N, C-alpha and C positions, 0 to 999 in steps of 0.2 A: 798583341797590348795595345791596352789605349793611351788615348790621349787625350792627355788633362783638361779640359779645359775648363770656364768659369760659371756666374751663373749656377751651381749647382749641374752642371751636365758634364758627361763625364764618355769621350769619343771612345770607342773601345773598333779594334780591327772591325768585325762582323757586326756589334751591336750599339745602342746609344746608353748609358744607363743614369738614372737622374737621384743627385744626391739630396737630402734634407732630414730636418731637425723632426722629429715626429717623439710625442710622448717623454720627453725629455730624453733621447737617443737617438743619435744619428743611425740614418737609414738610408740603402741602398736598393734602388730598384731597378732590374732592365726591361726596358719598353719593349710591349708587345702588341704586333698584329695578328689576327686570327691563328692564336697561341704559337707566331716562328716572330724570333728576334727582330727591334725593325732598324734596317741598314742604317747608316750614318752618313743618309745623303746630305746635303747643305737644307732640304727643305726638310728632315725630318729633324733638324738640327734646331733649327730655327722652332720647329713645333714643341720641341720636348724644353728650348727654354722657357716658351710660352704657359708651357706644363710645370714645371717648376711653378715659377711666379704665382701659378693658379689655385698649387697647393697650398706653399707657404703663407699666401693671404687667406683659405680656410685654417690650414690650424691655427693662424694667430685669433682668431674667432670662434677657434673650436666648433667647426660644423665640416673637417672635413672625416670624410670615411673611405679605412682605408682599402675595405673590400670592394669599394666602387672603382678606385682608379686601378689599384695590380689582385683582382682577386684567386688569381691562381698562386697569389706569393702566399710562400710558410709562415711571413709575415704576419701576410692579412688572416688567413687560418690559424692563428695562437692567438691573433687578440679579438675575433673573429664572439660575439657576446654570445653564449646559450640561449640555443632556439627556446624561446619561451613560449612555444605552443605546449600544450601539456598532453599528453598522453591519453586513449583511451581509459586507462585505468585511473588515473594521475585526475581525470576530470571527473568521472565517478564520482571517488573520497571527496571532489569537495563539493562537487553536486548532495551527497547523500548528507554532508555536514551544514549546507544551507538549510537545509528540509527534517533536520533533529530535532529545531524544536516545535515545529510545527506537526509533528508526526507522531501517531499512537505506536508502543514498542515493536505491536501486528503488522503493523503497515510496516515501518522502517523496514522491520527483515524482510518482508517480502520484496520490499524498494532495493535492496542490497544482493535478492538473489536473482532481477529482474537485470542490475547495474553484471552482477559475474556474469548471466546466460550474454550480455552484453559485449564482455571481454574476451569470451568463450571463441564468438563466432564476430567477431572482427580483427580480432588481436586485442591483449587487452596494452601492447606497447607499442602501437598502430598511434602515429602522429593525429591528433585532431583530422590537422588540414589535409590528410590522404585520406579521410571518410568521404567518400563521392555517395549521391542518388543511387548509383548504379550498385555500388560494393555493397551496401546494406542491403537492394535489392535482390540480390545474388543468394544473399545468405540467408535471405529473408525465404525466398522459394525453395532455397535446399532444405531447411531446414523442419524436422516434424516437430511441429508443435502440437503438446499435448489439445490442446482446445483451439477454439477465436478468442476465446474472451478469455486468454491468458495468454494470449498474443493481441492483443487490444492494450490492455495491462501493462508489460512489457513496454506498447509505441509508446505507454505515456511518459514513462521514464527517461527511453529512448529522446524523446523530445524534449523532454525536461531538460537532459543533459544538455547537449548541442543549441539549447536555449539559449543557456547559462554563459554558454562558449560564446554564441555569437552576437550577445548584449543585442537582440529585440529583431538583428535583419534576417535575411531568407538562410535557412542549416536545408542537410544534405538530408534531412527526414520530413519536409514540409510538404513534395509530394505524395508520399505515402500513406497510402487509405487504412483505416482498420480491416479486418477483416469482420466481414457479415458474419451475424451467426441469429439462431433465432431462441430467443428468454423461454425456458419453460412456465408455463402457466403454473398456476399453483391447484398442487393436486392433493385436496383436505380428506378426510376420514368421514364418513358417514358417522348418524346419531350412533349405529347401533355399530357402527365400525370401532369407534372411541369407547361406547360403554363395556364392550364384549373385550378389549383389551384391555381396561382397566382391573373389571372383573378378576382375567388372570392374573395378574400383577399383583394384587389384592392376598390370591389363594397362595401365587408359587413361589414368592419374593416376601423379605423383610419387606414390612410396612414402610418404612421411608421409601423404598422405590414405587410405591403407589402413592406416597405423597409428592414427590417430587412431580412425578407424571400427572397427577389431578391440578397442581399447580399449574403445570404446562396448559395442558388442555383449555381450562379454565381461566386465565388472563391471559392466554396469549401473547404472554412474555417469548424475546430471545432468550436464547441461552446462556450469552454470555450477561443476561440484565439478572435472570433469576440466581445462577448459581452466586451471584457477589449481593445479593441482598441480606439482611441484619434486622435483628430483631427490632430494633431501632426504629426503622425504616416504616412498621409498621404500626396500623393507627385502627385499633380495637374497636372505639366509641363509632367513628365514620364510617366503621370496612374500607378502610385502604390502605395502600403500601405505596408509599414514596420510590419512585425506578429514578438514581439518582450517580449508577456505577455501574460499572463490567469487566468483567474476568475475561480477560482474552483465551486463544488457543493454545498459545506461551503461560498463559499463565500469570502474566502480567497480571495489577491490576490498576484504576483510573477513576477517579471522581467526574467523570463521566460519564454519555450514555452515546449512543452511535447518532444520533441525529443535533450534540451537544445540547440536549434540552432536557429539564428535570419534567419528571410528569407523575401524576397521581390514577392509580389503577384504583377502580369501584373493584370488591372481591364479593363474589359471590357466592352462597351456600357452600357451594363445595370446594371452593377455593379456602374459606376458613375453615372445610377439616381438615384439610390438607394441615392447615397453622396448627392446628389441634393435636393433630396425631406427632407433628416435629420437638412439639413445646417440650417434650420427658427429656427428650434426647440433648437438645441445643440449646433453649433458651434461656439456660445458667450456666453454658459450658464455657468457659475461660481457654484463648489459645495458651497451650503451655508455654511461648516461649515469652509473648507481649503479655501477657492477663488481659487480653483486649478479648469483649463480647467475641461468639465464632458465630456464619453465616448462617440464615436457618436451614438449607439442607443439607443435607454428607451423606460424604457413600458412607453405604454400611458396612465397607468388607474391609475398610479405612479405618474409620469411626474421625475422619478430615471433611472437611468444605471437599467439594465437587471440585476439581481443577482446573477440566472441561469438561464438553459435551460428547466423548467420546466414549467413556468408560461406560454413562448410563444406554448408548446408542449400541455398541458392537454385546455386553452382555447382557443387556433386561429388553430394549427395545425390540432389538430384531429377531431375536430366538420367539420372542413372547408373538410375533407379525406372524415366522412361520408356523411357529405351534398352532395357528389363530386360523393358521391356509388363506390370510389377508396379504394382497397383494404389499409387495413393500416399497417401502417408500419413505423417503428419512423423517427422520426423530424432529426434526423441523416442522415438520405437518401437524402438531399438538398446534400453533400458530395462526393455519393456516385455516386448520380444521375452526379453530374458536371464532375466527373473523366469517368464514363462510355459514355456520353455523348462526351466526346472529345477522346477521343478513337475510337470509335468508326465516326467519322469527319476525322478520319485519324493525327490525334494531337502526334505526337510521346510519347513514353510512358516519356522519360526523361525529357521532358518540365512540365509533365503533377503533375509525379512527384514531382520537385522540385517546384512548383506551391501550392502544397498541403502537403507537407513537409513531404511526403513517400521516401523512399528506394528507387532505380530502382526497389531491388531485390523483395520487399514486393511488389512495384507495379506490379509487371508483376506477382508473385503469386496471387494474389487478384482477379486481373484485367483481366488477360487469356487471356479471352472468349472472352473482348469485344475487340480484338485490331485485326484491322484490317490489312488486306495485303500490303498496299498500303499509300504510304506517304504525307504528307501534303504539303509542303514550310514550305512558312514563320510560326512561329507558331501562332506567336499574332493572325493572320491573321487566322489563321487555326479555332482558337480557338470563336476567333470572332464569324465567320461564321457557325463552330460549335453549339452554343450554340443559334442562329436565331431558331423559327421554321422554319419561309419561306427563302430558300435561296434567295431568289428573292426581297426579303421584306426590306422595312428599319430595322435597325436592332435596334432605339428606338421606343418600346410602344408608345401605348399614357400612359405618365407619371400621376400622381396623380400631385399635385399644391399643393406644401412646407406649405402653409400658412393653411393649410385645417386640421381641424383635425376629 
């Protein structure tokens, strides 16, 4: 039985219990040392009275922290504030929200995949404060990454997430380095290979397929730019087209290019011929739902605009290369072919960079070995001559009729 004391101290047979008021309620706590009750000795009683006085003073000033004095108390556990440290899943969701306004849909989708990957590797319910560099490195080392490039892209996401949580301070990912990888150089086609491909496309498939790939070879556009072109982007008088929007592989579209810059592309005769082929098919066509003009290029199998570049690649490009015995390349090499043929024909790098939407620095870094020493004079004429298979031949090839299907 306890012996009643004053000043909020209760001396019991084998322990000391203190009394105080906190959060409007009377509280009782047994004093402990090293997990064992403090015996009711005179010295301990004096300590208890000083402690109660300190507690009452802190309560009065609103600075008393229950768990600081009684960490093992049930009351302390009940009063403890929820841990504000987010789980990795919560942090990933918050980070994606901060990026939503600045990322295009396709990039946002890739970032979601990266967040999902890190949650699977590190545990989505893991508190961020429990994630260490050692843990991250161990998970990275044990995971079969599809490529160094994929890993580096995913690491960008993890760094961004942790930087958001640590607000500019040191994060567990700071010491983790990118994987080294060798970027593959451009693999363009020769002029002879280009012409064989276009000839077979012209004979083997619907003329809209020929028109699409002719356009790609003779403008050097990115696929996501070409499939989003509309007739209103073409100026027939100046023989130019305005590149101002793209469509991603996810099918979403926005009024911005990859480099966030509009550009005018000069159209050589072969590109103009591709437009002539497409005129009867899409120039006066309207979207059934919106009534708006449709895109210039369309899938002949569906009569709808190209959703992305996969159908062209799988149904027309790859079979054509196989049939001709030409080494397999990405359909994107139409762009590389445009740039390298122009450079080898003496067209100034600055002009080609502007046409392709590259910076001059990037063009020189990527295509340096195709740049000859000579200059070409008037750039548009040089490009037209460079793209022709035979300099002495008529630049207009035999064209398919636009009303053929």
